[in-house]
N, C-alpha and C positions, 0 to 999 in steps of 0.2 A: 955251220949248222947243217945237219943231215937234210937231204932233199925232202924226205917224208915228213920231217918235223916242220920244215918250212911250209909245206902244203897244209899241214894241220894248223899252223899259225895263221895263215891267210884265211882259211875256212872259218877258224874260230873268231877272228876279228869281224868277218862279214856277218856271221850270225849274232855275234855279241852286240853289234850295232842295231839289231832289229828288235824293237821293243815287243813285237808280237811273238818272239822266240825266247829272248833272254831279258831278265830284269835285274839290274844291279850285279851282284856277285853270284847270281844264280846260274845254274847249268854248268856243264863240264864236258870236255872233249879229251880224246886220247888217240895215240897211235902206237902200234907195236913195232919195234925195230929190234930184230933178233930176240934176245930174251928180256929186253927192257920194254916196259910200258911207260910211255911218257904221258902223264895225265896232268890236267890243270891243278894248280895248287889251291888249297882251301882259302877262301876269302878274297881271291883275286878275280879280276874282271876279264872275261873273254874279249871284250872290246880293246883290251891292251895287249893282245897276243903278239902283235908285230913290233910293239914298242918296248915291252918289258920281258924279262925272263919269268914266265908264269907257269912253266911246265916242270914237273918233277919226275925223274925216272925211278921205277920200282921193278923188281923182279916178279913179273906177273905169274910165272909158273910156281914160284914160292908162295904167292898169295893163294892160288888155287889149291895148293897142297894144304895150306893153313885152314882154308875154308872146309876142306874135306875132313880135317882133324878137329873141326868144330872149335877152332881158336876164337877167342873173344876179340882178338886184335891181330888179324893175319897180315896187316899192312906195315906196321912199324918196323918189324925185323926185315922186311923186304925192300926198304928204301935203299936206293943206290946213291951214296953221297958223292957229290961233286962240288967243286969250288963255286960254280955258277948257280947252284941250287941250294946252297947252304942256308938253313933257316926256314926253308919252305916246307910246308906239310902237305902231303897229297890230299886231293879232294876227299870229302866225306864219302863220295860214291865210287872210290877207286875199285872196290871189290866188284862192283857192277860192271865196270869196264874190263876187268880181268877175266870174267867168265864169258864174255862175248868172244866168239872165235875169230871174228873178222879183224882186219888190220886197223881200220879207222872206226871209232865209235863216237857218236854225239848224243848227249843227253840234254834236251832243252825243256824249258817250262813253257811250251807252246800254248798261247792263249786259246787257239782253236781246239787243241787237244783237251785242255782243262775244261772248257765250256761244254764240250761234247761228253766228257766223262762225269761231270757233276750232274748232268741231266739224268733222271731216273729211266728215261727211255733210250739211253745211249747204246745198248747192245745191238738193238735192231738197226739203228742208224749206222753204226760202225760197220756192221756186216755188209750193208749195202754200199757204203762209200769206199770201203777199202778192198772191195772185191778184186781179185787178181793179184794182190800183193801177198807176200809171205809175212803174215802178221799174227800177233797174239796179244793178249791182254793180261795184266797182273792186277788183281784186286788191291785196294789200298793197303800199304804196309809202311811201317816207319822206315824212313831212309836209312841206308847203311846195310848191315847184314840181313835183316828181315826182308828188305826189298830185293836184295841181291839173290836170295834164295828163289823168290818168285820169278825174277828175270832169268835165272839160270834154267829153271824148268821149262820156261817158254822158249828160250834160245835153243834148247836141246831138241825141240820139234822142228828146227830149221828156220824159225822166224827171224828176220832181220829188221822188222819194224815192230817194236814192242810198246804198246800203250800202257801207261801207268795211271791207273784210276786216281782221280783227285790229285794229280801231281804233274804229269808231263809225258814225255816220250823218249825212247831210246831207238836210234836208227844207226845201222852199221853197214859197212861195205869194205871191200878190199882196195877200192880206188877212191881217191878224194873227190874227183869230178863226179863219179857215179853217186857218191854219197850226197853231194850238193843237189844233184838232180832229184834224188830220192826225197830229200827234205822238202824241196819245192813241190814235188808231186803230192806228198801227203798233205801239205798245207793247203793246196788247191782243193783236194778232195774233202777236207774237213772244214773248209772255210765257212764261217758264219758272219754275216754282215752286222755292223753296229746299227742298233735301232735308234730312232730319234727320241730324245728325252722330252719330258712333258714341259719343262720350263727352260727358258734361255738364261744363260749365265750373265749377270750384270757385274762387270769388274769394278765399277765405281762403288757400288753398294758393298761389295766384298772388301775393297780396300779401306772403306770407311770403318768397317767392322773391326779390323785389326790395328787401326791407327793407335799409336801410343800403348800397345800391348806387347807381350812377349811372343806374339804369334805373327806368322807371315803367310802369304799365299803360296802354295806349291807352284812349281814352274810349268807344269802341264795343265792346260785348261780342261782337258778331258776328266781330270780327277774331280772337278766340281760337279760332275754328273751324279756323283754319289749322294749329293744333297738335293738334286733337282728332279728326282723321279720316284714316285711312290713305291713301285715294284723293287727298285734298287734299295731304297731305304728299309723296306721290309726285310730284305735278305741280310743286309749288314747289321740289322738289329737282332739277328738270330745267333749265328755262330760262324766260325771260319770254314773254308772250303778246301784248302790245300796247305801244305807245310810251310812255305815261305811266308804266307800271310801270318801264321802263328809266330814265326821266328822274328819277323821284322815289324809287324803291326801289332801283334798281340793276340791272345786267345779270346774266345767269347764274343759277346756283342760289342760293336763299336759305339763310342759315345755320340749319340744323336740328340740335338737340342733345338729348341726354337730360338728365335732371335733374343727374346727377353732372357731366357736361361743362359744363353751364351754371353750376353753383356754382363750379367751378374757374375758369371765365372771369371771373365776377363778383368773385372774391376776388383776382384778379391786377390789376396796374396796366396791363395791356395790352388792356383791353376796347375794341376798335376798332369793333365792329359797331354800327350804328345800330339794327338790328332783330335779335332772336333769337327763333326759334321753338323752344319747349321742349316736346318731345313729351309729350302727355298732361297738360300743365299749362296752357299758354297762350302768348301772344305778349307780349314785353316790348320796349320801345323806349327809346332813350337819351333822357335828360331834355331834350336840346337839339333833339329831333326837331320838324320843322315841321308845321304844320296840313295842308299839302299832302301830306306823306308819310302822315300818319294817314288822310287822305281816300283816298289810293291803296290803303292796306292794307284799308280797308273795301270799296273797289271790288273788290279781288282776292278777298276772302272772298265777297263778294256774287256774283261771277262763278263762282268755282269750286264753290260750293254749288248752282249751277244746272246744272252738268255732270252727265251721267248716269254711273253707275258704270262704270268701264273704257271710257269713251268715248274714241275716238282723237282727238287734238287736233293742230292746226297751231300750232307754236311759231315765234317769230321766230328767224332764223338768227343765228349769231355775228356775221356781217357787218352784219346789220340793227341789232343791239345796238351794235356799234362805231360805226356811222354816227350813231346817236342820242346816244351818249355824247360824241362829239366835235362836237356840233351847237351852233354859236355862238348861234343863236336861242333854244335852250332854256336855255343858260347865262344869257342875258339875262333870261328869264322868272323864273328862280330868283333872280337878283340883285334883282329887284323885291320878292320876298317878304322877303328879308333886310332891305331898306330899310324895309319896312312894320313888321317886327318891332322893328327898332332905333329 
C-alpha cells in the first residue's frame, strides 16, 4: 500500500469511529497520488478503512475535464480498474473531491456543522467562530454535481474549509497530520454542547412497550431524547433538515404518537412504520432496521439536542426531499448495505 493511502486509511478510520463526525456509511475521504484520486467507495464505512479495501482509484483530471464539458456522469469513464477494487463504485461525492486542489480531502457530516448551519442565525456565528481560517460556505444543494459546482466556486477563492449548509463540511490539506489538526480545530470552534432534556428515559417502561412486538429499542440511549423533549418533538414533527435524514429515515414529519396510539399500532397487523416516536416513553424501531438508520437516528438526536430552545431553523423543502428520495445514487448506496447484511 502506498504510504499516502495508508495515512488516508488511518485518518479515515479515526474520523469514521467518531459519531460526531460520521454516521453509518456517510462521509467520504480521498487522497491524490499522481493522476489517481483514491476515494471512498459508495456504501462503505470509513470506520472499516484499515480492515477492508474501501477506496477506489479514478483519474481525477479526467473527471475535472468531464465537469468542464458538462457531462452528466464524469466519473464512470474515469474509474481506474484494479483487481483489488473490482465491483466497487466511487463515492457519490467523487466530483467534489476531484475539484479540490489539495492532496487530502475529507467530507464529514459533522454534527456541530449541521447544527450551526440549520440555525437561521448561522452566518453571523460562523463569521465570528471561524475568523482567521480560509473558509467559505455553499448554500444547500443536492449532493453530487450541483453541490460540486458550489464547492468548486468556493475552493477557487483559496478556501480549504468549506461549510455545506444543511449537510456538513469539506476540509482539505496537503499533509494528513495537518488535516487532522484542522478538523479538530474547526470542531472546537463550532462546538455546541448537548442540552438537558425535559424527561428522563425509563428503560423498563420502554422495554415493556415493545415486548411481543416486531419492534426493538435502538442501541443508543441518546436516541430516546427524540421522544422526551417538547422542542425536539416539535422539530421532528415538521420536516427533515439534511440529506442523510431523508435517505435513511425518510422525508417529511416523523411518526410521533402517544402511548395509547402506539399500543394500538403494535397490536395491529398493519405496523408499517420503521420508526415510532412514543411521547414521554422513547423511540422504537422495527427489528429489520439497518445500522445506517440507527446511526442516523443518533445523529438526529445529537443535532437537535444542540439547538437552542425556540431557535428558528432552516428545513429542507419538499422538493429537496423529493429529489433525494428519487436519487439513483443513494439507492445504490443502500443496496450495498443490504448485500453486506445478507
